[in-house]
VOPAGU-2260 file (C-alpha; in pm, 1 decimal, decimal comma):
REM VOPAGU-2260
SITE   aa  ch    i         X         Y         Z
SITE  MET   A    0    2071,2   -2390,3   -4427,6
SITE  GLN   A    1    1918,2   -2678,0   -4190,1
SITE  GLU   A    2    1589,0   -2579,3   -4019,4
SITE  ASN   A    3    1750,0   -2610,2   -3651,2
SITE  TYR   A    4    2045,5   -2383,5   -3735,0
SITE  LEU   A    5    1839,4   -2082,6   -3576,7
SITE  ALA   A    6    1753,0   -2250,6   -3244,8
SITE  LYS   A    7    2116,0   -2389,4   -3186,8
SITE  TRP   A    8    2260,9   -2056,3   -3298,6
SITE  LEU   A    9    2022,4   -1860,3   -3046,9
SITE  ASN   A   10    2139,7   -2111,6   -2781,9
SITE  ASN   A   11    2502,8   -2101,9   -2887,7
SITE  GLU   A   12    2516,4   -2460,0   -2967,0
SITE  LEU   A   13    2659,5   -2452,5   -3329,4
SITE  SER   A   14    2996,9   -2625,1   -3406,5
SITE  GLY   A   15    3227,0   -2425,8   -3571,1
SITE  LYS   A   16    3172,7   -2569,9   -3914,7
SITE  GLU   A   17    2798,5   -2506,8   -3870,2
SITE  LEU   A   18    2860,1   -2173,9   -3771,8
SITE  GLU   A   19    3060,5   -2086,5   -4089,1
SITE  ASP   A   20    2779,2   -2225,2   -4292,8
SITE  PHE   A   21    2501,4   -2022,6   -4103,3
SITE  LYS   A   22    2708,9   -1722,5   -4139,2
SITE  LYS   A   23    2709,8   -1769,9   -4502,1
SITE  SER   A   24    2324,0   -1791,8   -4522,9
SITE  ALA   A   25    2104,0   -1492,2   -4675,9
SITE  GLU   A   26    1901,6   -1472,9   -4335,7
SITE  TYR   A   27    2231,9   -1458,0   -4105,4
SITE  THR   A   28    2250,6   -1067,4   -4112,3
SITE  SER   A   29    1876,0   -1003,2   -4052,8
SITE  TYR   A   30    1864,7   -1272,0   -3754,4
SITE  GLN   A   31    2186,0   -1095,9   -3590,8
SITE  LYS   A   32    2024,3    -750,4   -3596,4
SITE  ILE   A   33    1717,4    -850,8   -3487,2
SITE  ALA   A   34    1882,9   -1045,8   -3180,2
SITE  GLU   A   35    2121,0    -760,2   -3104,2
SITE  VAL   A   36    1808,4    -531,0   -3055,0
SITE  SER   A   37    1619,5    -797,3   -2841,4
SITE  LYS   A   38    1903,4    -799,7   -2586,1
SITE  THR   A   39    1848,8    -441,0   -2492,1
SITE  MET   A   40    1456,1    -483,7   -2442,3
SITE  GLU   A   41    1353,3    -582,4   -2053,4
SITE  ALA   A   42    1016,0    -770,9   -2024,5
SITE  PRO   A   43     779,3    -658,0   -1744,3
SITE  GLU   A   44     686,9    -862,4   -1428,0
SITE  PHE   A   45     467,4   -1144,7   -1533,8
SITE  ASN   A   46     183,1   -1262,7   -1304,4
SITE  ILE   A   47     130,5   -1632,6   -1374,7
SITE  GLU   A   48    -190,5   -1677,9   -1196,5
SITE  ARG   A   49    -369,3   -1376,2   -1391,2
SITE  ALA   A   50    -229,0   -1467,8   -1683,8
SITE  LEU   A   51    -350,0   -1824,2   -1664,4
SITE  THR   A   52    -713,1   -1691,6   -1549,8
SITE  ASN   A   53    -713,4   -1459,6   -1839,3
SITE  PHE   A   54    -630,6   -1759,6   -2108,1
SITE  LYS   A   55    -904,6   -1976,3   -1966,3
SITE  THR   A   56   -1151,3   -1721,9   -1977,5
SITE  ASN   A   57   -1085,0   -1626,5   -2334,9
SITE  ASN   A   58    -959,4   -1928,3   -2501,7
SITE  LEU   A   59   -1089,3   -2246,9   -2305,1
SITE  ASP   A   60   -1366,7   -2291,2   -2551,1
SITE  LYS   A   61   -1192,4   -2170,5   -2894,2
SITE  GLU   A   62   -1076,8   -2417,2   -3130,6
SITE  VAL   A   63    -703,1   -2403,2   -3125,9
SITE  LYS   A   64    -526,5   -2348,2   -3494,3
SITE  VAL   A   65    -184,6   -2443,1   -3567,3
SITE  VAL   A   66      -2,2   -2247,4   -3834,9
SITE  GLN   A   67     345,4   -2322,5   -3947,6
SITE  LEU   A   68     567,0   -2011,0   -3972,6
SITE  ASN   A   69     919,7   -2005,7   -4152,1
SITE  PRO   A   70    1186,2   -1941,7   -3895,0
SITE  MET   A   71    1242,9   -1580,1   -4028,7
SITE  ARG   A   72     891,1   -1483,2   -3988,7
SITE  LYS   A   73     894,2   -1651,1   -3631,2
SITE  LEU   A   74    1166,5   -1463,0   -3514,0
SITE  MET   A   75    1013,0   -1117,7   -3623,0
SITE  ARG   A   76     705,9   -1216,1   -3448,2
SITE  ILE   A   77     909,8   -1250,6   -3118,1
SITE  ALA   A   78    1091,4    -949,9   -3178,6
SITE  ALA   A   79     793,7    -753,0   -3238,4
SITE  ALA   A   80     605,7    -901,6   -2928,0
SITE  ILE   A   81     885,9    -800,1   -2713,7
SITE  ALA   A   82     889,2    -434,4   -2838,5
SITE  VAL   A   83     519,2    -405,7   -2784,0
SITE  ILE   A   84     554,9    -563,3   -2431,3
SITE  ALA   A   85     818,2    -294,1   -2337,0
SITE  VAL   A   86     621,6     -13,5   -2477,0
SITE  GLY   A   87     308,0    -141,8   -2306,6
SITE  SER   A   88     509,9    -185,1   -1937,4
SITE  TYR   A   89     657,6     129,0   -2007,1
SITE  ILE   A   90     291,8     330,9   -2050,2
SITE  TYR   A   91     164,7     101,5   -1751,6
SITE  LEU   A   92     454,2     198,7   -1489,3
SITE  SER   A   93     440,0     569,8   -1594,9
SITE  SER   A   94      49,6     566,5   -1499,4
SITE  LEU   A   95     127,8     373,2   -1158,0
SITE  ASN   A   96      49,4     595,9    -820,7
SITE  GLU   A   97     335,4     685,3    -598,2
SITE  SER   A   98     340,4     494,7    -269,4
SITE  ILE   A   99     468,0     545,1      71,2
SITE  ALA   A  100     447,1     297,0     330,0
SITE  THR   A  101     568,2     272,9     718,5
SITE  GLN   A  102     666,5     -57,0     885,4
SITE  TYR   A  103     570,4    -129,6    1281,5
SITE  ALA   A  104     752,9     102,4    1491,4
SITE  GLU   A  105     817,2     385,7    1189,4
SITE  ASN   A  106     674,6     722,2    1127,4
SITE  THR   A  107     733,5     914,5     831,8
SITE  GLN   A  108     689,1    1249,0     675,3
SITE  VAL   A  109     577,8    1307,0     307,5
SITE  ILE   A  110     560,3    1605,3     102,9
SITE  LEU   A  111     294,9    1608,4    -165,7
SITE  PRO   A  112     324,9    1798,9    -514,3
SITE  ASP   A  113     167,8    2111,5    -380,0
SITE  ASN   A  114     353,9    2093,0     -59,1
SITE  SER   A  115      57,5    1969,7     152,7
SITE  GLU   A  116     228,2    1767,2     419,6
SITE  VAL   A  117     166,2    1429,4     530,8
SITE  ALA   A  118     261,6    1270,5     856,7
SITE  LEU   A  119     243,0     881,5     835,0
SITE  ASN   A  120     187,2     683,7    1151,4
SITE  ALA   A  121     305,5     309,8    1201,8
SITE  ASP   A  122     177,4      37,3     983,0
SITE  SER   A  123      13,2     280,4     718,9
SITE  LYS   A  124      16,7     355,9     354,8
SITE  ILE   A  125     -55,2     643,2     117,5
SITE  SER   A  126     -92,6     648,9    -267,5
SITE  TYR   A  127    -137,0     912,7    -507,2
SITE  ASN   A  128    -103,9    1019,7    -866,8
SITE  GLU   A  129     187,7    1246,1    -911,7
SITE  LYS   A  130     157,6    1336,1   -1262,0
SITE  LYS   A  131    -230,7    1405,6   -1239,1
SITE  TRP   A  132    -186,0    1604,5    -895,5
SITE  ASP   A  133    -281,0    1957,8   -1061,2
SITE  GLU   A  134    -611,6    1784,0   -1185,4
SITE  LYS   A  135    -702,2    1589,1    -893,7
SITE  ARG   A  136    -549,9    1632,3    -532,5
SITE  SER   A  137    -635,6    1302,5    -406,4
SITE  VAL   A  138    -496,7    1055,9    -166,6
SITE  SER   A  139    -555,3     699,7     -63,9
SITE  LEU   A  140    -479,6     606,6     282,1
SITE  GLU   A  141    -447,8     271,3     477,1
SITE  GLY   A  142    -370,3     306,8     839,7
SITE  GLU   A  143    -340,1     640,3     996,5
SITE  ALA   A  144    -182,6     987,6     878,6
SITE  PHE   A  145    -206,0    1360,8     991,2
SITE  PHE   A  146    -242,7    1610,8     699,0
SITE  LYS   A  147    -146,8    1987,5     675,2
SITE  VAL   A  148    -338,5    2082,2     360,1
SITE  ALA   A  149    -235,3    2364,4     139,1
SITE  LYS   A  150    -487,6    2575,4       4,4
SITE  GLY   A  151    -636,7    2524,6    -321,7
SITE  GLU   A  152    -883,0    2314,9    -481,4
SITE  ARG   A  153   -1082,8    2016,7    -333,7
SITE  PHE   A  154    -830,7    1775,7    -153,6
SITE  THR   A  155    -965,5    1418,7     -68,1
SITE  VAL   A  156    -860,3    1132,9     115,5
SITE  ALA   A  157   -1003,1     810,2      41,8
SITE  THR   A  158    -996,3     515,6     285,3
SITE  GLU   A  159   -1184,6     168,4     288,5
SITE  ASP   A  160   -1442,2     290,2     513,1
SITE  GLY   A  161   -1502,9     686,3     417,3
SITE  LEU   A  162   -1405,2     944,7     215,3
SITE  VAL   A  163   -1289,2    1284,1     362,7
SITE  ALA   A  164   -1300,3    1636,8     164,7
SITE  VAL   A  165   -1140,6    1957,6     243,5
SITE  LEU   A  166   -1003,9    2265,4      71,3
SITE  GLY   A  167    -732,3    2356,3     306,4
SITE  THR   A  168    -694,4    2251,2     658,7
SITE  GLN   A  169    -525,4    2028,2     928,5
SITE  PHE   A  170    -677,3    1705,0    1026,7
SITE  ASN   A  171    -628,6    1335,7    1129,2
SITE  VAL   A  172    -755,0    1014,9     969,1
SITE  GLU   A  173    -722,5     662,3    1114,0
SITE  ASN   A  174    -885,5     363,6     938,0
SITE  ARG   A  175    -805,5      26,6    1070,4
SITE  LYS   A  176   -1028,6    -283,4    1073,7
SITE  GLY   A  177   -1338,2    -192,4    1221,9
SITE  TYR   A  178   -1210,2     163,1    1317,4
SITE  PHE   A  179   -1277,8     492,9    1153,4
SITE  GLU   A  180   -1185,2     829,0    1278,1
SITE  VAL   A  181   -1146,0    1179,7    1134,7
SITE  SER   A  182   -1035,3    1467,8    1360,5
SITE  CYS   A  183   -1043,4    1816,0    1263,8
SITE  TYR   A  184    -794,9    2063,1    1408,3
SITE  GLU   A  185    -824,0    2360,2    1162,0
SITE  GLY   A  186   -1062,6    2487,9     907,7
SITE  LEU   A  187   -1363,2    2223,3     821,9
SITE  VAL   A  188   -1364,5    1868,0     670,6
SITE  SER   A  189   -1647,4    1661,5     515,4
SITE  VAL   A  190   -1655,6    1305,8     609,6
SITE  THR   A  191   -1865,6    1072,5     374,7
SITE  TYR   A  192   -1942,1     745,8     579,3
SITE  LYS   A  193   -2183,8     473,2     442,1
SITE  GLY   A  194   -2328,3     710,6     187,4
SITE  LYS   A  195   -2399,3    1016,4     465,8
SITE  GLU   A  196   -2197,1    1323,9     438,4
SITE  THR   A  197   -2112,4    1489,6     781,2
SITE  LYS   A  198   -1953,2    1828,7     836,3
SITE  VAL   A  199   -1664,0    1788,3    1104,1
SITE  PRO   A  200   -1534,1    2152,2    1237,1
SITE  ALA   A  201   -1204,3    2207,5    1412,8
SITE  GLY   A  202   -1202,7    2089,3    1752,0
SITE  SER   A  203   -1435,4    1779,4    1684,4
SITE  SER   A  204   -1365,4    1457,6    1567,1
SITE  PHE   A  205   -1598,7    1178,1    1369,6
SITE  MET   A  206   -1557,9     829,9    1475,6
SITE  ALA   A  207   -1714,4     489,4    1380,0
SITE  ILE   A  208   -1646,3     176,5    1558,1
SITE  ASN   A  209   -1790,2    -130,2    1411,5
SITE  GLY   A  210   -2033,6      75,1    1256,4
SITE  LYS   A  211   -2150,3     276,5    1561,7
SITE  ILE   A  212   -2093,1     650,5    1509,6
SITE  THR   A  213   -2004,5     862,3    1797,6
SITE  ASN   A  214   -1860,5    1217,4    1792,0
SITE  THR   A  215   -1582,8    1346,8    2044,5
SITE  GLU   A  216   -1381,3    1670,1    2078,8
SITE  VAL   A  217   -1015,5    1759,9    2015,8
SITE  GLN   A  218    -810,1    2034,9    2076,9
SITE  LYS   A  219    -803,3    2316,6    1813,5
SITE  ASN   A  220    -504,2    2457,5    1664,8
SITE  ALA   A  221    -302,8    2140,5    1796,7
SITE  GLN   A  222    -204,0    1800,1    1655,7
SITE  PRO   A  223    -284,3    1411,4    1715,7
SITE  SER   A  224     -79,4    1284,4    2019,3
SITE  TRP   A  225     100,3    1032,0    1810,4
SITE  ILE   A  226     309,6    1298,3    1639,3
SITE  ASN   A  227     440,9    1385,7    1991,0
SITE  LYS   A  228     515,7     992,8    2030,8
SITE  GLU   A  229     226,2     913,7    2243,6
SITE  SER   A  230    -102,7     720,2    2183,0
SITE  SER   A  231    -431,0     857,4    2335,3
SITE  PHE   A  232    -774,8     686,7    2355,6
SITE  LYS   A  233   -1113,5     803,6    2471,7
SITE  SER   A  234   -1357,0     521,3    2561,1
SITE  THR   A  235   -1186,3     301,2    2310,4
SITE  PRO   A  236   -1214,7     -93,2    2313,6
SITE  LEU   A  237    -914,4    -244,6    2470,3
SITE  HIS   A  238    -821,0    -439,2    2130,4
SITE  TYR   A  239    -794,4    -139,1    1946,7
SITE  VAL   A  240    -543,6      -5,0    2231,6
SITE  LEU   A  241    -343,8    -324,7    2225,7
SITE  ALA   A  242    -344,0    -365,2    1835,7
SITE  GLU   A  243    -191,7      16,8    1844,9
SITE  PHE   A  244      67,4     -87,8    2110,3
SITE  GLU   A  245     166,8    -377,6    1891,7
SITE  ARG   A  246     210,5    -144,4    1583,9
SITE  GLN   A  247     402,9     136,5    1782,9
SITE  HIS   A  248     671,4     -94,7    1937,2
SITE  ASN   A  249     669,7    -410,5    1724,6
SITE  ILE   A  250     612,0    -632,8    2006,8
SITE  ARG   A  251     363,5    -922,7    1967,4
SITE  VAL   A  252      65,6    -913,8    2189,7
SITE  GLU   A  253    -111,1   -1225,4    2332,2
SITE  THR   A  254    -415,0   -1210,2    2567,3
SITE  ARG   A  255    -544,0   -1474,8    2806,4
SITE  ASN   A  256    -892,4   -1446,8    3011,1
SITE  ILE   A  257    -916,9   -1059,7    2967,6
SITE  ASP   A  258   -1213,5    -858,1    2827,7
SITE  LYS   A  259   -1078,9    -684,0    2499,4
SITE  ASN   A  260   -1406,6    -503,9    2464,8
SITE  LYS   A  261   -1342,7    -310,3    2798,3
SITE  LEU   A  262   -1331,6      54,5    2721,5
SITE  PHE   A  263   -1003,8     224,6    2778,0
SITE  THR   A  264    -932,6     604,0    2835,8
SITE  GLY   A  265    -569,9     710,8    2877,5
SITE  THR   A  266    -258,5     741,7    2689,3
SITE  PHE   A  267      78,3     536,3    2655,7
SITE  SER   A  268     420,1     638,1    2526,3
SITE  ASN   A  269     540,6     544,7    2196,3
SITE  THR   A  270     884,5     519,8    2271,1
SITE  ASP   A  271     904,8     360,2    2601,7
SITE  ALA   A  272     773,6      -7,9    2577,9
SITE  LYS   A  273     777,9     -85,0    2951,5
SITE  LEU   A  274     612,7     260,5    3045,2
SITE  ALA   A  275     361,5     185,8    2776,2
SITE  LEU   A  276     277,1    -142,7    2936,4
SITE  GLU   A  277     204,3      17,8    3284,5
SITE  SER   A  278       9,3     280,6    3132,9
SITE  ILE   A  279    -206,4      27,3    2957,8
SITE  SER   A  280    -231,7    -242,5    3239,4
SITE  VAL   A  281    -284,7     -25,7    3578,5
SITE  PRO   A  282    -579,5     174,3    3459,7
SITE  SER   A  283    -733,4    -190,4    3292,3
SITE  GLN   A  284    -662,5    -368,4    3604,0
SITE  ILE   A  285    -473,1    -643,6    3407,1
SITE  LYS   A  286    -122,3    -772,6    3440,1
SITE  PHE   A  287     155,6    -824,6    3152,8
SITE  LYS   A  288     462,1   -1063,1    3103,3
SITE  LEU   A  289     715,1    -933,7    2850,1
SITE  GLU   A  290     947,0   -1173,8    2733,5
SITE  GLY   A  291    1162,7   -1063,1    2440,1
SITE  ASN   A  292     942,9    -952,4    2150,5
SITE  LYS   A  293     630,5   -1068,7    2284,1
SITE  VAL   A  294     397,3    -972,2    2578,5
SITE  LEU   A  295      95,9   -1161,1    2773,6
SITE  PHE   A  296    -169,8    -953,0    2889,2
SITE  TYR   A  297    -386,1   -1158,9    3163,0
SITE  ALA   A  298    -650,5   -1132,8    3427,1
SITE  GLU   A  299    -488,1   -1075,5    3785,3
SITE  ASP   A  300    -673,1   -1400,5    3890,2
SITE  ALA   A  301    -552,2   -1588,4    3593,7
SITE  LYS   A  302    -279,3   -1853,6    3639,4
């Protein structure tokens, strides 16, 4: 059998005479079984950049050795490698966290394995390990979510800026760039921020804006305003307010000649964009111009 018969057979390039000769060879039956098994295997997603980095790290300074393999042994190694990749991929995928995310102008409800409830605000994401939930009730959060935690063992919410821990209560966590707030509506929560733990009882809120910590009040046995389709703020820099408007209405915000650090106290609708614009512009003494999916906020004396 010619040495290139195997490659041509795998690519369906053998002529009728070559295929007939190949089928008479002693290796044909083994090759056929391996090929059939290989068709049922699926390779996992391959990250080219990560593989290149690993190759450079592990192999750049090593001497490369070339070993000649006969076709049968080479194909057996390929099949074995595919099998290892498939099994490794299954194990990896089985260990991945569950993730739920929302887009702009979207909210969603999530029921965790212990029946704890999570309301996810716009442009937010939670992740958790469903398989190990009984061992560790832990959620990773990006954005904002309101939690109604079922009684049980310690429940934690990890964010980029801080860690929130409870046993069973109702609370809201918001973590945006430069903004971190935890509001407790029932029970008691523990907030760890920059290595320091703070107890936040029902009716109070822990807030850090650009590292500056303040404590405010919230209504007990209630829920955050966004659950009722409104966004409320108290002494909050205007640029955070405008960013929230953008998330809730999926309308791109631009500004001209306004002080975006000016503190804003008020509420706007998450369902009526024009009403929301009025609710922001009037108390802030600024103007707005809405065109399609874009709004410009500008100072009254700006042209």
